[in-house]
VEXSEVEX-294452 format. One line per field, with one value per residue (C-alpha): residue number from 1; residue in three letters; x, y, z. Coordinates in Angstrom, 1 decimal. Layout:
! VEXSEVEX-294452
n <- (NUM; ...)
res <- (ALA; ...)
u <- (X; ...)
v <- (Y; ...)
w <- (Z; ...)
//
This chain:
! VEXSEVEX-294452
n <- (1; 2; 3; 4; 5; 6; 7; 8; 9; 10; 11; 12; 13; 14; 15; 16; 17; 18; 19; 20; 21; 22; 23; 24; 25; 26; 27; 28; 29; 30; 31; 32; 33; 34; 35; 36; 37; 38; 39; 40; 41; 42; 43; 44; 45; 46; 47; 48; 49; 50; 51; 52; 53; 54; 55; 56; 57; 58; 59; 60; 61; 62; 63; 64; 65; 66; 67; 68; 69; 70; 71; 72; 73; 74; 75; 76; 77; 78; 79; 80; 81; 82; 83; 84; 85; 86; 87; 88; 89; 90; 91; 92; 93; 94; 95; 96; 97; 98; 99; 100; 101; 102; 103; 104; 105; 106; 107; 108; 109; 110; 111; 112; 113; 114; 115; 116; 117; 118; 119; 120; 121; 122; 123; 124; 125; 126; 127; 128; 129; 130; 131; 132; 133; 134; 135; 136; 137; 138; 139; 140; 141; 142; 143; 144; 145; 146; 147; 148; 149; 150; 151; 152; 153; 154; 155; 156; 157; 158; 159; 160; 161; 162; 163; 164; 165; 166; 167; 168; 169; 170; 171; 172; 173; 174; 175; 176; 177; 178; 179; 180; 181; 182; 183; 184; 185; 186; 187; 188; 189; 190; 191; 192; 193; 194; 195; 196; 197; 198; 199; 200; 201; 202; 203; 204; 205; 206; 207; 208; 209; 210; 211; 212; 213; 214; 215; 216; 217; 218; 219; 220; 221; 222; 223; 224; 225; 226; 227; 228; 229; 230; 231; 232; 233; 234; 235; 236; 237; 238; 239; 240; 241; 242; 243; 244; 245; 246; 247; 248; 249; 250; 251; 252; 253; 254; 255; 256; 257; 258; 259; 260; 261; 262; 263; 264; 265; 266; 267; 268; 269; 270; 271; 272; 273; 274; 275; 276; 277; 278; 279; 280; 281; 282; 283; 284; 285; 286; 287; 288; 289; 290; 291; 292; 293; 294; 295; 296; 297; 298; 299; 300; 301; 302; 303; 304; 305; 306; 307; 308; 309; 310; 311; 312; 313; 314; 315; 316; 317; 318; 319; 320; 321; 322; 323; 324; 325; 326; 327; 328; 329; 330; 331; 332; 333; 334; 335; 336; 337; 338; 339; 340; 341; 342; 343; 344; 345; 346; 347; 348; 349; 350; 351; 352; 353; 354; 355; 356; 357; 358; 359; 360; 361; 362; 363; 364; 365; 366; 367; 368; 369; 370; 371; 372; 373; 374)
res <- (MET; LEU; SER; LYS; LYS; GLU; MET; LYS; GLN; VAL; GLN; LYS; LYS; ILE; GLU; GLU; TYR; GLY; MET; LEU; ASN; TYR; HIS; ALA; LEU; GLU; GLY; MET; ALA; ASP; TRP; VAL; ARG; VAL; VAL; ASP; VAL; ASP; GLY; THR; ILE; ILE; TYR; ALA; ASN; LYS; THR; MET; LYS; GLU; ALA; LEU; GLY; GLU; ASN; ILE; VAL; GLY; MET; LYS; CYS; TYR; LYS; ALA; HIS; GLY; LYS; THR; THR; PRO; CYS; GLY; PHE; CYS; ILE; THR; ASP; ARG; SER; ILE; SER; SER; GLY; GLU; ILE; VAL; GLN; LYS; GLU; GLU; ILE; ILE; ASN; GLY; ARG; TYR; PHE; SER; VAL; LYS; SER; SER; PRO; VAL; SER; ASN; SER; ASP; GLY; LYS; ILE; PHE; ALA; ALA; VAL; GLU; VAL; PHE; ARG; ASP; VAL; THR; ARG; GLU; ARG; LYS; LEU; GLU; LEU; GLU; LEU; ILE; GLU; LYS; ASN; LYS; LYS; MET; SER; LYS; ASP; LEU; VAL; PHE; ALA; LYS; ARG; ILE; GLN; GLU; LYS; ILE; LEU; PRO; THR; LYS; GLY; VAL; ILE; ASP; ASN; ILE; ARG; ILE; ASP; TYR; ILE; TYR; LYS; PRO; SER; GLU; MET; LEU; SER; GLY; ASP; ILE; PHE; ASP; VAL; PHE; HIS; ILE; ASP; GLU; ASP; HIS; ILE; GLY; ILE; TYR; ILE; SER; ASP; VAL; SER; GLY; HIS; GLY; VAL; ALA; ALA; ALA; MET; MET; THR; MET; PHE; ILE; ARG; GLN; THR; MET; ARG; SER; ILE; ILE; GLU; ASP; ILE; LEU; SER; PRO; ALA; GLU; ALA; LEU; ALA; GLU; LEU; TYR; ASN; ARG; PHE; MET; LYS; LEU; ASP; LEU; GLU; VAL; ASP; LYS; TYR; PHE; THR; ILE; PHE; TYR; GLY; VAL; PHE; ASN; THR; LYS; THR; TYR; GLU; PHE; ARG; PHE; ALA; ASN; ALA; GLY; HIS; ASN; CYS; ILE; PRO; ILE; LYS; TYR; ASN; GLY; ASP; ASN; MET; GLU; MET; LEU; GLU; ILE; LYS; GLY; TYR; PRO; ILE; ALA; LEU; LEU; PHE; ASN; GLU; MET; SER; TYR; ASN; GLU; LYS; LYS; ILE; LYS; LEU; LYS; LYS; ASN; ASP; LYS; ILE; LEU; PHE; TYR; THR; ASP; GLY; ILE; THR; GLU; ALA; LYS; ASP; LYS; ASP; GLY; LYS; GLU; PHE; GLY; ILE; GLU; SER; VAL; ILE; GLU; MET; ILE; GLY; THR; HIS; ARG; GLU; ASN; ILE; LEU; GLN; GLU; ILE; GLU; ASN; ARG; ILE; THR; ASP; TYR; SER; TRP; GLY; ASP; GLN; GLN; ASP; ASP; PHE; ALA; LEU; LEU; LEU; MET; GLU; VAL; ILE; GLU)
u <- (64.7; 67.1; 70.2; 70.9; 73.7; 71.5; 68.7; 71.2; 72.3; 68.7; 67.8; 71.0; 70.2; 66.7; 67.9; 70.4; 67.6; 65.9; 62.6; 61.7; 61.8; 62.2; 61.6; 58.2; 57.2; 58.2; 55.9; 52.8; 49.7; 49.1; 51.0; 53.7; 55.9; 58.1; 57.9; 60.4; 60.0; 60.0; 57.2; 59.5; 59.0; 62.2; 60.9; 58.0; 57.4; 57.1; 53.3; 53.1; 55.8; 54.0; 50.8; 52.2; 55.5; 59.1; 60.0; 57.8; 60.7; 62.1; 58.8; 56.8; 54.2; 51.2; 52.6; 52.7; 48.9; 48.6; 48.0; 49.5; 49.2; 49.7; 46.8; 44.6; 45.1; 48.5; 48.6; 52.4; 52.9; 50.6; 52.4; 55.8; 54.9; 52.8; 54.1; 50.5; 49.2; 46.8; 44.3; 42.3; 40.8; 42.1; 40.8; 43.6; 43.0; 39.3; 39.9; 39.4; 42.3; 42.3; 45.7; 47.4; 50.5; 52.8; 55.9; 59.4; 62.0; 65.8; 67.8; 67.7; 63.9; 63.8; 61.0; 62.5; 59.8; 56.5; 55.4; 52.2; 50.2; 47.5; 44.8; 42.5; 38.9; 37.2; 35.0; 33.8; 33.2; 31.2; 29.1; 28.5; 27.5; 25.2; 23.7; 23.3; 21.4; 19.2; 18.6; 17.6; 15.0; 13.8; 13.6; 11.4; 9.2; 8.9; 8.0; 5.3; 4.0; 3.9; 1.9; -0.6; -0.9; -1.6; -4.1; -6.3; -6.8; -10.4; -11.3; -11.3; -14.4; -18.2; -19.7; -23.5; -23.9; -20.3; -17.1; -13.8; -10.3; -7.0; -3.2; -1.2; 2.5; 4.7; 8.0; 9.5; 8.6; 5.6; 3.2; 1.7; -1.2; -4.4; -7.8; -10.8; -14.3; -16.8; -20.5; -21.9; -25.4; -27.5; -28.0; -24.7; -21.1; -18.2; -15.1; -12.1; -8.5; -5.9; -2.3; -0.1; 2.9; 6.2; 7.0; 8.0; 7.0; 5.7; 3.4; 2.3; 1.3; -0.8; -2.6; -3.6; -5.1; -7.0; -8.5; -9.4; -10.9; -12.9; -14.3; -15.5; -16.9; -19.3; -21.2; -22.6; -22.1; -23.4; -22.5; -19.0; -18.5; -19.4; -17.2; -14.2; -14.8; -14.9; -11.7; -10.1; -11.1; -9.7; -6.5; -6.0; -6.2; -3.1; -1.0; 1.6; 4.2; 3.2; 4.8; 2.5; -0.7; -2.7; -5.2; -8.4; -11.3; -14.3; -17.5; -20.7; -22.6; -26.3; -26.8; -30.6; -30.8; -27.3; -26.6; -22.9; -22.1; -18.5; -16.2; -12.5; -9.9; -7.1; -6.7; -5.3; -5.7; -9.3; -11.2; -12.4; -15.9; -16.2; -18.5; -17.9; -17.0; -18.3; -15.8; -16.2; -13.7; -15.3; -13.9; -14.6; -12.3; -11.3; -8.3; -6.0; -6.1; -3.4; -2.6; -4.3; -7.3; -8.9; -12.0; -12.7; -15.8; -16.1; -18.4; -20.3; -21.5; -23.7; -24.1; -26.2; -24.4; -25.8; -24.8; -21.3; -20.2; -16.6; -14.7; -10.9; -9.3; -5.5; -2.7; 0.0; 2.6; 0.9; 0.6; 4.0; 6.0; 8.9; 10.7; 14.5; 14.2; 12.2; 8.8; 5.8; 3.4; 0.5; -3.3; -3.6; -1.8; -4.1; -7.1; -5.6; -5.1; -8.7; -9.8; -7.7; -7.7; -11.1; -9.8; -7.4; -7.0; -5.2; -2.6; -2.1; -1.5; 1.0; 2.9; 3.0; 4.2; 7.0; 8.1; 7.7; 9.9; 12.4; 11.4; 12.6; 9.6; 10.1; 6.7; 4.0; 1.1; -2.4; -5.0; -8.6; -11.4; -15.1; -17.6; -21.4; -22.3; -26.1)
v <- (33.9; 35.7; 37.3; 41.0; 40.1; 37.8; 40.5; 43.1; 40.7; 40.1; 43.8; 44.6; 41.9; 43.2; 46.7; 45.6; 44.2; 47.6; 46.2; 48.0; 51.6; 51.1; 54.8; 54.6; 51.3; 52.4; 55.4; 53.5; 53.1; 49.7; 46.7; 45.5; 42.5; 40.4; 36.6; 34.4; 31.1; 29.1; 31.2; 33.1; 36.8; 38.6; 42.1; 43.9; 47.6; 49.8; 49.8; 46.0; 45.5; 48.0; 46.0; 42.4; 42.7; 43.5; 39.8; 38.8; 39.1; 35.6; 33.9; 31.7; 34.0; 32.2; 32.3; 36.1; 35.9; 33.6; 30.5; 27.1; 25.7; 27.3; 28.9; 26.6; 29.0; 30.7; 33.8; 34.0; 30.5; 31.4; 34.7; 33.1; 30.0; 31.7; 35.3; 36.6; 39.3; 37.6; 39.0; 37.6; 38.6; 37.7; 38.1; 38.9; 39.6; 40.2; 42.7; 42.3; 42.9; 42.9; 41.3; 41.6; 39.6; 40.6; 38.6; 40.0; 39.1; 39.6; 41.1; 37.8; 37.8; 34.9; 35.3; 34.9; 36.4; 38.1; 41.5; 41.4; 44.5; 44.3; 47.0; 47.2; 47.1; 46.3; 49.4; 48.6; 44.9; 45.7; 48.2; 45.6; 43.0; 45.5; 46.2; 42.5; 42.0; 45.0; 43.7; 40.3; 42.0; 44.2; 41.2; 39.4; 42.5; 42.7; 39.0; 39.6; 42.7; 40.7; 38.0; 40.5; 42.2; 38.9; 37.9; 41.0; 40.2; 39.1; 35.5; 33.9; 32.1; 32.8; 35.8; 35.8; 35.7; 36.7; 34.8; 36.5; 35.4; 37.3; 37.3; 39.6; 39.9; 42.6; 43.6; 43.8; 42.2; 44.6; 45.9; 49.3; 47.6; 46.8; 45.6; 44.5; 42.9; 43.3; 43.3; 46.8; 45.5; 42.5; 43.9; 45.5; 44.4; 46.9; 46.2; 48.4; 48.3; 50.8; 51.6; 53.6; 55.6; 54.0; 50.6; 49.1; 50.0; 53.5; 52.3; 49.3; 51.5; 53.6; 50.4; 49.8; 53.4; 52.8; 49.5; 50.7; 53.9; 52.3; 49.7; 52.5; 54.7; 52.1; 52.1; 55.5; 56.0; 53.8; 56.0; 55.2; 58.9; 60.1; 57.4; 58.5; 62.1; 61.2; 59.1; 62.2; 64.3; 61.8; 61.5; 65.3; 65.2; 63.0; 66.0; 64.0; 65.1; 66.0; 62.8; 60.6; 59.8; 56.9; 56.0; 53.9; 52.6; 51.7; 50.0; 48.9; 45.9; 45.4; 41.7; 42.0; 44.4; 43.6; 47.3; 48.2; 51.8; 53.0; 56.0; 56.5; 58.5; 58.7; 55.0; 54.9; 51.1; 51.1; 47.9; 45.8; 44.3; 41.4; 38.5; 36.4; 38.7; 41.8; 44.0; 47.4; 49.7; 51.1; 54.5; 57.5; 60.4; 61.6; 63.0; 60.8; 61.0; 63.5; 67.0; 68.8; 70.7; 71.2; 69.3; 66.9; 65.6; 62.6; 61.5; 58.2; 55.9; 52.8; 49.8; 46.6; 43.3; 39.9; 36.3; 35.4; 39.0; 39.5; 42.6; 42.5; 45.0; 45.5; 47.8; 49.5; 46.8; 44.9; 47.6; 49.2; 45.9; 46.4; 44.0; 43.9; 46.9; 49.0; 48.6; 48.5; 45.6; 48.1; 47.9; 46.6; 43.4; 42.9; 43.3; 41.0; 38.3; 38.6; 38.0; 34.9; 33.3; 32.5; 30.2; 31.0; 34.6; 35.7; 33.0; 33.5; 37.2; 36.6; 34.0; 36.4; 39.3; 37.1; 36.1; 39.6; 41.2; 38.3; 37.7; 41.2; 42.6; 46.3; 47.2; 45.6; 44.2; 42.9; 41.3; 41.0; 39.2; 39.5; 37.2; 37.2; 33.6; 33.6)
w <- (75.7; 73.4; 75.0; 74.5; 72.2; 70.1; 70.0; 68.8; 66.1; 65.0; 64.9; 63.0; 60.5; 60.0; 59.7; 57.1; 55.0; 55.2; 56.1; 59.3; 60.5; 64.3; 65.1; 63.3; 64.9; 68.4; 68.2; 66.9; 69.1; 67.6; 68.8; 66.4; 66.6; 64.3; 64.5; 62.9; 61.0; 64.3; 65.8; 68.1; 68.8; 67.7; 68.1; 69.8; 69.8; 73.0; 73.0; 72.9; 75.6; 77.9; 77.5; 77.7; 79.4; 78.5; 78.5; 75.5; 73.1; 72.8; 73.6; 71.3; 69.7; 71.2; 74.8; 74.7; 74.6; 77.6; 75.5; 76.1; 72.6; 69.1; 67.3; 65.2; 62.3; 62.5; 60.2; 60.7; 59.3; 56.4; 55.6; 55.8; 53.7; 51.1; 51.0; 51.5; 53.8; 56.1; 58.6; 61.4; 64.8; 68.2; 71.7; 74.1; 77.8; 77.1; 74.3; 70.5; 68.1; 64.3; 63.5; 60.1; 59.2; 56.4; 55.2; 55.7; 53.1; 53.0; 50.2; 48.3; 48.5; 51.0; 53.6; 57.1; 59.3; 59.5; 60.9; 62.9; 63.6; 66.3; 66.2; 69.2; 67.8; 71.1; 71.0; 67.5; 68.2; 71.4; 69.5; 66.8; 69.4; 71.1; 67.7; 66.9; 70.2; 69.5; 66.0; 67.4; 69.6; 66.7; 64.5; 67.1; 67.4; 63.6; 63.3; 66.0; 64.2; 60.9; 62.6; 64.0; 60.6; 58.9; 61.6; 61.2; 57.5; 56.7; 56.6; 53.1; 52.1; 52.0; 53.7; 53.2; 49.4; 48.4; 48.3; 49.3; 48.3; 48.3; 48.1; 50.3; 49.8; 51.6; 50.0; 53.4; 56.8; 57.2; 54.6; 53.7; 51.9; 53.8; 53.0; 54.9; 54.5; 57.3; 58.2; 58.7; 59.6; 58.6; 55.1; 54.2; 53.8; 53.6; 51.6; 51.0; 49.8; 50.8; 50.0; 52.4; 51.1; 52.0; 53.5; 56.8; 60.4; 59.7; 56.9; 58.9; 61.8; 59.4; 58.2; 61.9; 62.0; 58.8; 60.0; 63.4; 62.1; 59.4; 61.9; 64.1; 61.3; 60.1; 63.3; 62.4; 58.6; 55.8; 52.8; 51.4; 50.4; 53.9; 55.5; 53.5; 54.4; 58.1; 57.7; 56.2; 59.2; 61.7; 59.7; 59.8; 63.6; 63.7; 62.6; 60.7; 58.2; 54.7; 53.2; 55.2; 53.2; 51.8; 49.2; 49.7; 47.6; 49.7; 48.7; 50.4; 49.1; 49.9; 50.3; 49.7; 46.7; 45.3; 45.0; 45.3; 46.3; 46.2; 46.6; 46.0; 47.9; 45.3; 44.8; 41.2; 40.9; 39.7; 40.7; 37.8; 37.7; 35.3; 34.4; 31.3; 28.5; 30.3; 32.0; 33.7; 35.5; 38.7; 38.0; 40.3; 41.3; 44.7; 46.6; 48.7; 52.5; 52.9; 54.3; 51.5; 52.8; 56.2; 55.0; 52.1; 50.4; 48.1; 45.3; 45.3; 42.5; 42.6; 40.4; 40.5; 40.8; 39.9; 40.5; 39.2; 39.1; 40.3; 41.4; 41.5; 43.9; 43.8; 44.7; 42.6; 43.5; 40.7; 38.0; 38.8; 38.9; 36.4; 34.1; 33.6; 31.2; 33.7; 31.8; 34.2; 34.1; 33.7; 34.0; 30.4; 31.4; 34.4; 32.1; 29.5; 32.2; 33.4; 29.8; 29.4; 32.8; 34.3; 37.0; 39.8; 38.6; 41.8; 41.6; 37.9; 38.4; 41.3; 39.2; 36.2; 38.4; 39.8; 36.4; 34.9; 37.7; 37.8; 41.4; 42.4; 44.4; 45.0; 46.5; 48.6; 46.7; 47.5; 45.4; 46.7; 44.8; 45.6; 43.9; 44.1; 44.5; 44.8)
//
């Protein structure tokens, strides 16, 4: 412990160097202390003394915190030896402090001590810890929701006389893209692809609405156009904000006659039917499922499929993928790839999109391939 005479001499010496304004330090809410080259506290401001005791001046710096051994990383030693301003965090009596140490030099430029400022950041750290815990729970919930969203996707493989394959890749944990393939009755298979505005939880919840509603509609409605009109009506009853909407292309395949009837509710990614050198866009207009009108009707088209015919369904995460210059991949590139890649078209497109966008996926994307096999 320094004597009063020794303390006065130290303070006088520091004041002579012009390095500290004691009036300012004494009035600070933060703790402030000066530690010499031996790790001894040679000054502590009023706030620090009130918190830790008047007798801390003259103690080794670590003992003032209730420690019995020096810190593993001593910022005072670092400041004094290197002349750097060093910062770390300390827990003192159950409270969190951000501690910044700055070197103190004499008139000759020689460093003889370090000033340490302790700022109480307990409230901020506790809020951070609470947020981390909440984020952990949210992350677990998102992982669970992601697993559910993946589990409800249709089974790949053969369904009656068609084969189904797909690639599904959210840009975030959850996706706003959804598709489904299902039996309507023993002669008909329904297939659709949908793209919800936005990403994340809200978009994912909308995909659940689409799936559940479409599965219930098919019990009473066979026509794709009428099914989309009913889907529109049920969406209107949700009474959501105007920025919540989605697009959907829906087709019904007759497994006996090979007739494929389809309707479109604003899905601008037109499915492509192809077989060998023949290629056809299944183009038909229709409004998105959005808060536009009280009622909506849709048109319907039909085509006849045959063995080896394929239909590629996709979302705008494919066509709107951008390269480093901001140029979109475009439908023309999709068509070009179909013409040059007969095998593994889905994987080829995914690989090309990844290369094209330099691995920076900005939007969800989905690719769904339907092939008539007999």
